[in-house]
C-alpha positions in Angstrom: 23.8 32.7 30.4 27.2 34.3 29.9 30.4 32.4 28.9 31.2 31.6 32.5 31.9 28.0 33.6 29.1 26.3 35.4 31.6 23.7 36.6 33.3 26.5 38.6 30.0 27.2 40.4 29.4 23.5 41.2 33.0 23.1 42.3 32.7 26.0 44.7 29.7 24.4 46.4 31.6 21.1 46.7 35.2 22.2 47.5 35.6 22.1 51.3 38.5 21.7 53.5 38.5 18.8 56.0 38.8 21.2 59.0 35.5 22.9 57.9 33.5 19.7 57.6 32.0 19.9 61.1 30.9 23.4 60.3 29.2 22.3 57.1 27.5 19.5 59.0 25.8 22.0 61.2 24.8 24.0 58.2 23.1 21.3 56.1 20.5 23.7 55.1 23.1 25.7 53.3 21.4 28.3 51.2 22.2 29.5 47.8 21.7 33.0 46.7 18.9 33.3 44.1 20.5 36.4 42.6 23.7 34.3 41.9 21.6 31.7 40.1 19.7 34.2 38.0 22.5 36.3 36.8 26.2 35.5 37.3 26.9 32.8 39.8 30.7 33.0 39.2 30.8 36.7 40.1 30.0 35.7 43.7 31.9 32.4 44.0 35.3 31.7 42.6 37.0 28.3 42.5 39.8 26.2 40.9 37.8 24.8 38.0 40.5 22.5 36.6 40.9 20.5 39.8 37.2 19.7 39.9 37.0 18.8 36.2 40.0 16.4 36.7 38.4 14.8 39.7 35.0 14.3 37.8 36.7 12.8 34.8 38.6 10.4 37.0 35.8 9.3 39.3 32.8 9.8 37.0 30.4 11.0 39.7 30.1 13.6 42.5 28.8 11.0 44.9 32.1 9.1 44.6 34.1 11.9 46.2 32.0 13.5 48.8 31.7 10.9 51.5 33.7 11.5 54.8 34.9 8.8 57.2 34.9 9.4 61.0 37.3 7.9 63.6 36.8 7.3 67.3 39.2 8.2 70.0 40.7 4.7 70.0 41.4 5.1 66.3 38.7 2.7 65.0 37.1 3.6 61.8 33.4 4.2 61.9 30.9 3.9 59.0 31.3 6.8 56.6 28.7 9.5 56.4 27.6 11.0 53.1 28.0 14.7 52.3 24.8 16.6 52.6 25.0 17.5 48.8 25.2 13.9 47.6 21.5 13.8 46.9 22.0 16.4 44.3 24.7 14.4 42.5 22.5 13.5 39.4 21.5 17.2 38.9 25.2 18.3 39.3 26.4 15.7 36.7 23.6 16.6 34.3 24.5 20.3 34.6 28.1 19.5 34.0 27.4 17.5 30.9 25.2 20.3 29.5 27.8 23.0 30.3 28.2 23.9 26.5 24.6 23.4 25.5 23.2 26.9 24.9 19.6 25.8 24.7 19.6 24.2 28.2 21.0 27.4 29.8 18.5 29.5 28.0 15.8 27.3 29.6 17.7 27.7 33.0 17.6 31.5 32.7 14.0 31.4 31.7 12.9 29.3 34.7 15.0 31.4 37.0 13.4 34.6 35.8 10.0 33.1 36.3 10.8 32.3 40.0 12.4 35.7 40.5 9.1 37.3 39.5 7.3 35.4 42.3 9.6 35.9 45.3 11.0 39.0 47.1 14.4 40.1 45.8 16.1 39.7 49.1 14.8 36.1 49.6 17.5 33.4 49.6 16.6 30.1 48.0 17.7 26.7 49.3 19.4 24.4 46.9 16.5 22.0 47.0 14.3 24.9 45.9 16.6 25.5 43.0 16.3 21.8 42.0 12.6 21.7 42.2 11.7 25.1 40.7 14.5 25.7 38.2 16.4 22.5 37.3 13.5 20.1 37.0 11.2 22.3 34.8 14.2 23.2 32.6 15.3 19.6 32.1 11.7 18.5 31.4 11.4 21.1 28.6 14.9 20.1 27.4 13.9 16.4 27.1 10.6 17.3 25.4 12.5 19.3 22.8 15.0 16.5 22.4 12.3 13.9 21.7 10.5 16.2 19.3 13.7 16.8 17.4 14.5 13.1 17.3 11.2 12.0 15.6 10.9 15.3 13.6 7.6 16.1 15.2 8.7 19.5 16.4 7.2 22.4 14.4 9.2 24.7 12.3 8.2 27.7 14.3 9.3 26.0 17.5 12.7 25.3 16.0 13.1 29.0 15.3 12.0 30.1 18.8 14.3 27.6 20.6 17.5 27.9 18.6 17.3 31.4 17.1 20.6 32.6 15.8 22.2 29.2 16.1 20.2 28.1 13.0 22.5 30.2 10.8 25.5 28.2 12.0 25.3 24.6 10.8 28.3 23.3 12.8 27.1 25.0 16.0 23.6 23.5 15.6 25.1 20.1 15.0 27.2 20.4 18.1 24.1 21.5 20.1 22.1 18.4 19.0 25.0 16.0 19.6 25.3 17.3 23.2 21.6 16.7 23.6 21.9 13.1 22.3 25.0 12.4 24.5 23.3 13.7 27.6 20.0 11.8 27.1 21.2 8.6 25.6 24.5 8.3 27.6 26.4 7.7 24.3 28.9 9.6 22.3 26.4 11.9 20.6 26.4 10.0 17.3 22.9 9.4 15.9 21.3 9.5 12.5 18.7 11.9 13.5 21.2 14.7 14.3 22.4 15.1 10.7 18.9 14.6 9.3 17.4 17.2 11.6 20.2 19.7 10.7 19.6 19.0 7.0 15.9 19.5 7.3 16.3 22.8 9.2 18.8 24.0 6.6 16.4 23.2 3.9 13.6 25.0 5.7 15.7 28.1 6.0 16.7 28.0 2.3 13.0 27.8 1.1 12.9 31.6 1.5 15.1 31.9 -1.6 12.4 30.5 -3.9 9.3 32.0 -2.4 9.1 34.9 -4.9 9.5 32.5 -7.8 6.8 30.2 -6.4 4.4 33.1 -6.1 5.1 34.2 -9.7 4.5 30.7 -11.1 1.4 30.2 -9.0 -0.1 33.4 -10.3 0.8 32.4 -13.9 -0.8 29.0 -13.6 -4.0 30.5 -12.0 -4.2 33.1 -14.8 -3.9 30.3 -17.4 -6.5 28.3 -15.4 -4.4 25.2 -14.7 -6.3 23.5 -11.9 -4.3 20.3 -11.4 -2.3 19.3 -8.4 -0.2 22.4 -7.3 -0.4 21.7 -3.5 3.4 21.9 -2.9 3.5 25.2 -4.7 0.5 26.4 -2.6 2.5 25.5 0.6 5.6 27.3 -0.6 3.9 30.6 -1.2 2.7 30.5 2.4 6.2 30.2 3.7 6.2 33.6 5.5 2.8 33.0 7.1 2.2 31.6 10.6 0.3 28.6 9.0 3.5 27.3 7.4 5.5 27.6 10.7 3.0 25.2 12.3 4.1 22.4 10.0 6.3 19.7 11.5 10.0 19.3 10.7 9.2 16.0 8.8 7.2 18.1 6.3 10.6 18.9 4.8 10.5 15.8 2.5 12.6 14.9 -0.5 9.7 15.7 -2.8 9.6 19.2 -1.4 13.3 19.6 -1.8 13.0 18.5 -5.4 10.5 21.3 -6.0 12.7 23.8 -4.1 15.8 22.8 -6.1 14.0 22.9 -9.4 12.8 26.4 -8.7 16.1 27.6 -7.4 17.9 26.3 -10.5 15.7 28.2 -12.9 17.9 30.5 -15.0 17.3 34.2 -14.6 16.6 34.6 -18.4 13.9 32.0 -18.1 12.4 33.7 -15.1 12.3 37.0 -17.0 10.5 35.2 -19.8 7.9 33.7 -17.4 7.3 37.2 -15.8 6.7 38.6 -19.3 4.4 35.7 -20.1 2.5 36.5 -16.9 2.2 40.1 -17.9 1.0 39.1 -21.4 -1.5 36.7 -19.8 -2.9 39.5 -17.6 -3.4 41.6 -20.7 -5.4 38.8 -22.4 -2.8 38.3 -25.1 -2.4 34.5 -24.5 -6.1 33.8 -24.4 -6.6 35.8 -27.6 -3.7 33.9 -29.3 -5.4 30.6 -28.5 -8.5 31.7 -30.4 -6.6 32.3 -33.7 -4.1 29.4 -33.3 -5.7 26.2 -32.1 -2.6 24.2 -31.5 1.2 24.4 -31.9 1.1 22.8 -35.4 -0.7 25.9 -36.7 2.2 28.2 -35.6 4.5 27.6 -38.6 1.5 27.9 -41.0 0.5 31.2 -39.4 4.1 32.4 -39.6 4.2 31.5 -43.3 1.0 33.5 -43.9 2.3 36.4 -41.9 5.5 36.4 -44.0 3.4 36.9 -47.1 1.7 39.9 -45.5 5.0 41.3 -44.3 6.5 41.3 -47.8 9.9 43.1 -47.8 9.1 45.5 -45.1 11.9 45.2 -42.5 9.7 46.3 -39.6 7.0 43.8 -40.4 9.6 41.0 -41.0 10.9 41.6 -37.5 7.4 41.4 -36.2 7.0 38.0 -37.8 10.3 36.8 -36.6 9.7 38.0 -33.0 6.2 36.3 -33.0 7.6 33.0 -34.3 10.3 32.8 -31.7 8.1 33.9 -28.8 5.3 31.4 -29.7 7.7 28.6 -30.2 9.2 29.2 -26.7 5.9 29.6 -24.9 4.1 26.8 -26.8 4.9 24.1 -24.1 2.8 26.1 -21.6 0.2 27.7 -23.9 -0.6 24.7 -26.1 0.8 21.5 -24.4 -0.9 21.9 -21.0 -4.6 21.4 -20.3 -6.9 22.7 -17.4 -6.2 19.5 -15.5 -2.4 19.9 -15.7 -0.5 19.9 -12.3 2.9 21.0 -11.1 4.6 18.0 -12.5 3.4 18.7 -16.1 4.1 22.4 -15.6 7.7 21.6 -14.6 8.2 19.4 -17.6 7.0 22.3 -19.9 9.5 24.6 -18.2 12.4 22.4 -19.4 11.6 23.2 -23.0 11.4 26.9 -22.2 14.7 26.7 -20.4 16.4 25.4 -23.5 14.9 28.1 -25.7 15.9 31.0 -23.4 19.4 29.5 -23.1 19.8 29.9 -26.9 18.1 33.3 -27.1 18.2 35.7 -24.2 16.0 38.2 -26.1 12.9 36.1 -25.9 11.3 38.2 -23.1 11.6 41.3 -25.3 10.3 39.4 -28.3 7.3 38.2 -26.4 6.6 41.7 -25.1 6.9 43.2 -28.6 4.5 40.5 -29.9 2.0 41.4 -27.3 2.3 45.0 -28.3 1.9 44.0 -32.0 -1.5 42.4 -31.4 -3.4 44.6 -33.8 -1.0 43.8 -36.6 -1.3 40.0 -35.9 -5.0 40.4 -35.9 -4.8 42.1 -39.3 -2.8 39.2 -40.7 -5.3 36.7 -39.4 -8.2 38.6 -40.8 -6.6 39.0 -44.2 -5.3 35.4 -44.7 -8.2 33.7 -42.9 -8.3 31.0 -40.4 -9.6 28.3 -42.8 -6.3 28.3 -44.8 -4.2 28.2 -41.7 -6.2 25.3 -40.1 -6.5 23.3 -43.3 -2.7 23.4 -44.0 -2.1 22.5 -40.3 -4.4 19.5 -40.6 -2.7 18.3 -43.8 0.7 18.7 -42.1 -0.6 16.6 -39.1 -1.8 13.8 -41.4 1.4 13.8 -43.4 3.6 13.5 -40.3 1.4 11.4 -37.9 -1.4 10.0 -40.0 -2.3 6.3 -40.8 -4.8 5.6 -43.6 -6.7 2.5 -42.7 -8.6 0.4 -45.3 -10.5 -2.5 -43.7 -13.5 -4.7 -44.2 -16.8 -2.7 -44.0 -19.5 -3.8 -41.5 -22.3 -3.1 -44.0 -23.3 -5.6 -46.6 -23.7 -3.0 -49.3 -20.7 -0.8 -48.4 -19.5 2.4 -49.8 -16.0 3.8 -49.9 -16.5 5.9 -46.7 -17.3 2.6 -44.8 -13.8 1.2 -45.2 -11.4 4.2 -45.4 -10.4 6.4 -42.5 -7.3 8.1 -41.0 -6.0 7.8 -37.4 -3.4 10.2 -36.0 -0.5 8.8 -34.0 0.4 10.3 -30.7 2.6 13.3 -30.8 5.6 12.3 -28.7 6.6 15.9 -28.0 3.4 16.4 -26.0 1.9 14.8 -22.9 -0.5 12.1 -24.1 -3.0 13.0 -21.5 -3.1 16.6 -22.4 -3.8 16.6 -26.2 -7.2 15.7 -27.4 -6.0 15.4 -31.0 -3.5 12.6 -30.2 -6.3 10.0 -30.6 -8.2 11.9 -33.3 -9.7 10.1 -36.3 -10.8 11.4 -39.6 -13.6 9.8 -41.6 -13.6 9.8 -45.4 -16.2 12.6 -45.4 -13.9 14.8 -43.3 -10.9 14.0 -45.5 -13.0 14.9 -48.6 -13.9 18.2 -47.0 -10.3 18.9 -46.2 -9.4 17.9 -49.8 -11.9 20.4 -51.2 -10.6 23.2 -49.0 -7.0 22.6 -49.9 -7.9 22.5 -53.6 -9.6 25.9 -53.3 -6.8 27.6 -51.4 -4.2 29.4 -53.4 -1.1 28.9 -51.2 1.8 31.1 -51.9 4.1 29.7 -49.3 6.4 26.8 -50.5 6.0 24.8 -47.3 2.3 25.0 -47.3 2.0 24.1 -51.0 4.2 21.0 -50.5 2.2 19.8 -47.5 -1.1 20.2 -49.3 0.1 18.5 -52.5 1.5 15.5 -50.6 -1.8 15.0 -48.7 -3.8 15.3 -51.9 -1.6 12.7 -53.7 -1.8 10.2 -50.9 -5.5 10.6 -50.5 -6.1 10.0 -54.2 -4.1 6.8 -54.2 -5.8 5.5 -51.0 -9.2 6.1 -52.6 -8.1 4.1 -55.7 -7.0 1.2 -53.4 -10.3 1.4 -51.5 -12.4 1.3 -54.7 -10.5 -1.8 -56.0 -11.0 -3.4 -52.6 -14.8 -2.9 -52.8 -14.8 -4.4 -56.3 -12.9 -7.5 -55.1 -15.5 -7.9 -52.4 -18.4 -7.4 -54.8 -17.1 -10.3 -57.1 -16.6 -12.5 -54.1 -12.8 -12.8 -54.0 -12.2 -15.0 -50.9 -8.6 -13.8 -50.5 -9.9 -10.4 -49.5 -12.6 -11.7 -47.1 -10.7 -10.4 -44.1 -8.2 -8.0 -45.7 -6.7 -4.8 -44.1 -4.1 -2.2 -45.1 -2.4 0.3 -42.8 -0.7 3.1 -44.8 1.8 5.3 -42.9 2.1 8.8 -44.4 5.3 9.8 -42.5 8.2 9.6 -45.0 10.6 8.7 -42.0 8.6 5.6 -41.0 10.5 2.5 -42.1 7.5 0.4 -43.2 5.2 2.4 -45.3 2.4 -0.1 -45.9 1.2 -3.1 -43.8 -1.1 -5.4 -45.8 -2.8 -8.2 -43.8 -4.6 -11.2 -45.4 -6.6 -12.4 -42.4 -8.0 -15.6 -44.0 -4.5 -16.8 -45.0 -2.7 -15.4 -41.9 -0.3 -13.5 -44.1 1.2 -10.0 -43.3 3.1 -8.2 -46.0 5.4 -5.2 -45.2 6.4 -2.7 -47.8 9.3 -0.2 -47.3 9.4 1.7 -50.6 8.2 5.4 -50.6 4.5 5.4 -49.8 3.3 6.7 -53.3 5.3 4.0 -55.0 3.9 1.3 -52.7 0.3 2.5 -53.3 0.9 2.4 -57.1 2.2 -1.2 -56.8 -0.7 -2.2 -54.6 -3.2 -0.8 -57.1 -1.7 -2.8 -59.9 -1.6 -6.0 -57.8 -5.3 -5.6 -56.9 -6.3 -4.9 -60.5 -4.5 -8.1 -61.5 -6.3 -10.1 -58.7 -9.7 -8.6 -59.9 -9.1 -9.7 -63.5 -7.9 -13.2 -62.6 -10.7 -13.8 -60.1 -13.3 -12.9 -62.6 -11.8 -15.4 -65.1 -11.6 -18.1 -62.4 -15.2 -17.5 -61.3 -16.4 -17.7 -64.9 -14.6 -21.0 -65.4 -16.1 -22.5 -62.1 -19.6 -21.4 -63.1 -19.1 -23.2 -66.4 -17.9 -26.4 -64.6 -20.4 -26.4 -61.7 -23.9 -25.5 -62.8 -25.3 -24.9 -59.3 -22.9 -21.9 -58.8 -25.0 -20.0 -61.3 -27.9 -20.0 -58.9 -26.0 -17.5 -56.7 -24.7 -14.0 -57.3 -21.1 -13.3 -56.6 -21.8 -11.6 -53.3 -24.0 -14.6 -52.3 -21.1 -16.9 -53.1 -18.8 -14.7 -51.0 -21.2 -14.9 -48.1 -21.7 -18.7 -48.4 -17.9 -19.3 -48.5 -17.3 -17.2 -45.4 -20.1 -18.9 -43.4 -19.5 -22.5 -44.6 -15.9 -22.2 -43.5 -17.1 -21.9 -39.9 -20.0 -24.4 -40.2 -18.0 -27.4 -38.8 -17.3 -25.5 -35.5 -20.4 -23.5 -35.0 -24.2 -23.4 -35.4 -25.3 -23.2 -39.1 -27.5 -20.1 -39.5 -31.1 -20.5 -41.0 -30.2 -18.1 -43.7 -27.6 -20.6 -45.0 -30.1 -23.4 -45.1 -32.6 -21.2 -47.0 -29.9 -20.3 -49.6 -28.9 -24.0 -50.1 -32.5 -25.1 -50.3 -32.5 -24.3 -54.0 -30.1 -27.2 -54.4 -31.8 -29.6 -52.0 -35.3 -28.9 -50.9 -35.2 -30.2 -47.4 -31.6 -29.6 -46.6 -30.6 -29.9 -42.9 -27.6 -28.8 -40.9 -26.4 -32.4 -40.7 -26.5 -32.7 -44.5 -24.2 -29.6 -44.7 -21.7 -30.9 -42.1 -21.6 -34.3 -43.8 -20.9 -32.7 -47.2 -18.2 -30.6 -45.6 -16.5 -33.7 -44.1 -16.6 -35.5 -47.4 -15.2 -32.4 -49.2 -12.4 -32.1 -46.6 -11.6 -35.8 -47.3 -11.0 -35.2 -51.0 -7.5 -36.3 -51.9 -4.9 -34.2 -53.7 -4.3 -36.9 -56.3 -7.4 -38.7 -57.7 -5.2 -41.8 -58.4 -4.9 -42.3 -54.6 -8.6 -43.2 -54.4 -7.8 -46.6 -56.0 -6.6 -49.7 -54.2 -2.9 -49.9 -53.6 -0.3 -52.5 -54.4 -0.7 -54.2 -50.9 2.8 -53.0 -50.0 1.9 -49.5 -48.9 -1.1 -47.8 -47.4 -3.2 -45.5 -49.6 -5.9 -42.9 -49.2 -8.4 -45.6 -50.2 -7.3 -47.8 -47.3 -7.7 -45.2 -44.6 -10.9 -43.7 -45.9 -12.8 -46.8 -47.2 -11.3 -50.3 -46.5 -10.0 -49.8 -43.0 -13.3 -48.4 -41.6 -15.1 -51.4 -43.2 -12.7 -53.9 -41.4 -13.2 -52.0 -38.1 -16.9 -52.2 -38.5 -16.7 -56.0 -39.2 -14.8 -56.7 -36.0 -17.2 -54.6 -34.0 -20.1 -56.6 -35.3 -18.2 -59.8 -34.1 -18.2 -58.4 -30.6 -14.8 -56.8 -30.3 -14.3 -53.2 -29.2 -13.3 -50.7 -31.9 -10.1 -50.0 -30.0 -9.2 -53.7 -30.4 -9.9 -53.5 -34.1 -7.7 -50.4 -34.5 -4.9 -52.0 -32.5 -5.1 -55.1 -34.8 -4.9 -52.8 -37.9 -1.9 -51.0 -36.5 -0.1 -54.3 -35.7 -0.3 -55.2 -39.4 0.9 -51.8 -40.8 2.7 -50.5 -42.8 1.8 -53.3 -45.2 -1.7 -53.0 -46.5 -2.1 -56.7 -47.2 -4.5 -57.0 -44.3 -7.4 -59.4 -44.1 -10.2 -59.8 -41.7 -8.8 -63.1 -40.6 -5.5 -61.6 -39.5 -7.3 -59.0 -37.5 -9.5 -61.7 -35.8 -6.4 -63.7 -34.9 -4.8 -60.7 -33.2 -8.0 -59.8 -31.4 -8.5 -63.3 -30.1 -4.9 -63.6 -28.7 -4.3 -60.1 -27.4 -7.7 -58.7 -26.5 -6.9 -58.8 -22.8 -3.7 -56.9 -23.0 -5.3 -53.5 -22.3 -2.1 -51.5 -22.3 -0.9 -52.8 -25.7 -4.4 -52.3 -27.1 -4.6 -48.7 -25.9 -1.1 -47.8 -27.2 -1.6 -49.4 -30.7 -5.1 -47.9 -31.0 -3.8 -44.3 -30.3 -0.9 -44.8 -32.7 -3.4 -45.8 -35.4 -5.5 -42.7 -35.0 -2.4 -40.5 -35.0 -0.9 -42.0 -38.2 -4.3 -41.9 -39.9 -4.8 -38.2 -39.1 -1.3 -37.3 -40.3 -1.7 -39.3 -43.5 -5.1 -37.7 -44.4 -3.8 -34.2 -43.5 -0.9 -34.6 -45.9 -2.9 -36.2 -48.7 -6.1 -34.2 -48.5 -6.9 -31.5 -51.0 -8.2 -29.0 -48.5 
């Protein structure tokens, strides 16, 4: 459709003079030239457009202005007759409203051309034929497109076919959609979907800017064998294929835009580095590097060893420097990611590379040169050996992230390796799910093997020697603590029955040693340098060992029956008897105690424990008091006898306890006083219950305070 006014065409059909009305009545079947509809209607019919538009705006409808009244000879007004075109009023108004909608007029032309191909060129179409064969099919397609745009179900390919060049002009496209909304919803064209649809279409068009980047990254991750979730990336690389154009407009989600924006914001220096990394991967350099360097912690060690080989040769020094910088930059992808990593983890790794390339724009060249220097790097590896590199790397890991753990062994006859181990803390610079070594543990046997390797290695690099020495010093002190702990267990020191120590090797960690005495519920935190703390712990444990041996010797002299048991047996008896009042007594305990009492039973042990727990702090308290205050003797011996006496007289024990409580705190209590209280108050259940409970509470508190254990 050209830029001509459709309103002019419509006005031409409608503008008639009053004197011509009778002639138009006779020609109700007024025909419209098909050629005029298909090409340029206004070339055939010219009209005063402004007058019609003014009339339409004023009246709002064609049907309001095309009825004609008739008058009889005597001047009486007869019922008005409608103009023959009034039944096309809705079509005319719709066409008027869509005057500036390019998509509708493309549909009009399309339908007109289809009709033109089916009828002779000289055939003239009636206006009702135009309505049925051109207008109605066009408006049906128009409404279908409107609804698909509104709910974003329209495909991306359909958007391109329907709106073509308009897609490049955001304001024109917005205007087009607003006209559609105003025409179909009878509103002002304002609707949320309009801006959203325009935004999604704009995003769709801008995806083309990141297709090449997406293809490069996809090839890189496939070459590195990362097989996690890269679905969004897979969709992006198909942008130019028909399959992508079949996706709906609502496929343009915020997640997709985040990916698009992250790719479009990648600096050019970083993209150059990734392209070079891809090229090195194709040549097998990356997979080869991973065979000689197991993880990122070995990079500085290998660089130190390479520096030794380089000596003072400037060319070789540059090789070492280039390799160090290239590996440090590419480590987030080469060493941090695992085969299960997806696009999210890959994007996180790119942020580290972005920072590195921002500081050094020569990294692509350094990586390329390192790839070309593969033979020299292999020579360094062969000459220095992988054992030295991996050993120093392990020592560095333990020094920075290691926790030596000394805990109670599970075996009865335990050795040092049963209670000493090392656990590595998670490396916060890596993804927890992607590094197997984050949760790695070393047994004492593995630590001893590492110790032997480090002692055999002659390390010339200062950093490597410092790391090795620190590890060896800490391990030696930990082994001393472990041996003292086993000795304390062997002599039956109860304080260490459930003892544990956590020793942090990292010098930056605030608390260096956590010491937990489980049986006493005590946790000791030490903040001095770790080697100082280990020295102090050794001295304290040595002192405990000496004092415990003296104490045990004194107790054996005092209590003859203790000599029937070895120190380890006493340790075992103490730990089990402490639980006997709350759990089943094991047969093994009965067998051990049978040397003291031949037919000892579980009840005998519980009764003895109860009596032991009732032992007062001060032996003087076992005597009778001065009758003005309650003593241990009253609660343990005299009061139970009085309660028993009242019970034998037929009173409930709660009544007896209530009677006792009514006489307290004076201890001058006789059986007669209790009988008098019981006789008078035995029916007052509420008072009896309250006093009885108060007696039990005060008795328990008194014995808890005055008992030895």
